[in-house]
N, C-alpha and C positions, 0 to 999 in steps of 0.2 A: 203343293194343296192345301194339307192337314194342318200345318203349318197356320197357315191364313184365313181357318176358318170354316175353307172348304171340301166338301165330297166328292171325292173321288168318282163315283158310281157318277154323277150325274153328269160327269162330263165324259162317261164311258163314249167311244165310237166305235162302230161295228168292224169287226177283227179282235186284234191283240194290242189297240191303243186309243188312242183318248183325244180331244177336244184341247186345245190352249189355254185358257183361260183366259179374257181378251185385255185385263188387265197387266196380265203379266208381260206383253212385250213393249210399257212404255221405262218399265223399273232395267226387259236386258238390253234398251235402248239405249240407257243413261250414258255411255263409253261414248255411241255416236254423236248424242246430243251436245256432250261435251267439245269434242271433237271442231263442231261446226262452230261453237259459238268463238272459239280460238284462232280456227281461221277466221272470222266475221273482222278479230283487231278490234271489238268493242270496249272503249276506254273507260271501263268502270270494274269498281272494287267489285266480284264476286266470292269477295270471303263474310258478306253478309248478305247474301243471294240467298229470301225464301222463298218454299215453293208455294204456289197463290192458287190453282189451282189446274186442272186437268178433264181433258172428256176423253171418250173413245167410242168410235161407231165402225158397227158391226158388219159390215156387206156381207159376209155369209162366215161362216165358223171353219178351220181348219186343223188338221191333226199335226203330231206330231213331229211324223216325218213326211210332211210334206215342205219340197224344197222352194224356200217363199227367199225374197228380195226384201231389203227397204231401202230408204231415201227419209234424211235427215233434212231440215231445213230454217232457221229463222226466217216469221212469218213479217214479223213487228216489232220496232223498238218507241217506246212515247216514254216519255220525258218530262213528269211533271215538278215544280216548286222540289216534294214532299220528295219521289222516288223514279225507281226507273222499275217501266214493267217488261218483259222479253215475252214476246211468243212464239213459241215453237213448235212445228211438226213432223211427226213419221207419219209416212203414207208404204203399209208393207202389201206388197205384191206378189202374184204366180207369176210363174214362170212365161206366160202369156202376156204380162204385165197387166194382170187387172187388177183392179183397188181389192184386196183382201179385207183392210184394216183402216183406220184413218185415225190417230190420236195424235193430243195436242198437251203439251207442257206450259201453263205460264210461270214465268218467276218475277218474283217484286227483288231489287234494290233495295232496301228505304234509303235515302238522300239527309235527312231531319226530321225528327218528330212532328206532327203534327202540332199547329198552336192552340188547338183544344181536343180534346179526347172524342173519338169516333165513338155517337152513340150508340152500343151493344143492340145486335138485331135477335130477338126473341120469336121463338118455338112457336105456334100461333097452339092457343088455348084446343082448336079443331084438333089440332093431330094427335093420331093414336101409336102407338110402339107399335114394332116390329120386333124387333129383338134386343136382346142387352148384350151391348161389348165390353168384356171385363181383357181388361189390359197391364202384366206383371210389370211389378217393375222394373225390369231387365228387356222388358219387351224390346226397347229401342235396341241392345246389343244383338238381342235375335237376328232381329228382325235385319239389320247393318251383317251377318256371318249369311242369313240367307241372298239376302237381293246383291251383297257387293256394295254398299254407299253406305262408306266407317263416317259418315259426316258426323267427328264427337259431341253434338249438339243434343243426337238423339240416348248417348249413351252417358257422357262422360259428366256430371254435376258442372266442376269446373266451369269447363267450355260450355254447359249451357248457361250457366250465371254469367258470363263475359257476354253472351249475346241474350240478354238483358231477361232471360225466361228464369222464373225459378230453380228449376229444375229440369231434367231431361225431360226430351218430347216427344211424341209418336210422331214415328215416320208418314207424308202423307203418303205413298203408295202403298201401307200398309193399311191405314184409310181404310183408304178408294175400292183395294182388293178385299176387305173385308166388306165391305160396301157390297160390293158389286155378288160374289160368292151368296151373301142374306137377301136382297131382294132378284134373285135365279130363283133362289130358295121358295121363299115365303111366298114372292109374287111371278116371278114368269112360270114356273115352273120346268121350265128345259132352257137352257144356253142358245137354242135357237129361235125366242123370242124375244134375243137380248136385242135392240139397233142403235140404242144407244145409253152410255149413263156421266153426265155432267156434273163433277165438284169444283166446289168455290171452298180454300180454308178459310173460315170470317175468328176463329180465335186458333191457339195452339191447343196442341188438348197434354195436358201433362201428368207424369208419367211415375206410379198408377193409377189408371185410370178407369172408375166402372160407368158407362154412356150408353141413352140408348140409341139407335135408328130409328127412327118416326117418318110415317107418311099420314097425307091428307089426299083429299079428295082428289080424281086429276084437272088438271084445266082444259074446260069446256070448251074451250076453242082448239087446241094444242093433242090435247089429250094427257103430255105430260103429265109424271106424274110424282110430285115432288119428296124431296129427302130432307132429312135434316139430320145429322149429329147433335146432341145434349143430351140434358139431366131430365126433360121433359117437358112435356106442354108447359113453356110459361116460360121457360127457363134461357138464356141465354146462349145460342147458336154458335157453335163452333165447324160445321162440317154446313152446306145446305147445296145441295143440287139435285139433278131430274132427273128421271127413270122414260125413254121411251122405250117401248114392245110392240111387238110385230101382232095382227090380231090376230 
């Protein structure tokens, strides 16, 4: 938890145990998600897969000692002239088969370059900084050892350049977990208030990096709190998302 910017005391549960940070589940489930993709026999080249976005919805907190089961599935496959998008879902359930957590993973496989570059999205000028994130050059290798996700694009300069990147890039789940820890500490105040967190990756984060997590006023209709990762207000967006809190 400390390795991704979290404070263990924030997740301390009654007794000698801890609540599990919600974004950890998606990382732990990666082997099951990979098995589901294999069993689906999808005729695609997964060597070029990109992590496009993820979400987590908490139904309740759960501790490290609680026995739970999970199920992974492929929910949708969409193909356009330039890319393939695959939506997967993980459902974590209690012994009574009651949902505890639902998470999604969006994957994109580019098939060819866009005919025209996409206009970059910009952090609103009204956004305010919540926190700064400093990621060292070896962050990709450190998180690979922590998570078991050894995709070389995150730690090998040669592999990153073969994938069209200037150098190693940060793991998506590393960024999402750091965002989750920060919003719990700075906005929610306690993990029990977190209802949902959704993020979409707009631009890769090249390592090393110094980026900021920003927010703005909640949506007047939904109450969702917007989130961005970028260099600051008016800068290009690396990650866009929103947060839902209990009252």
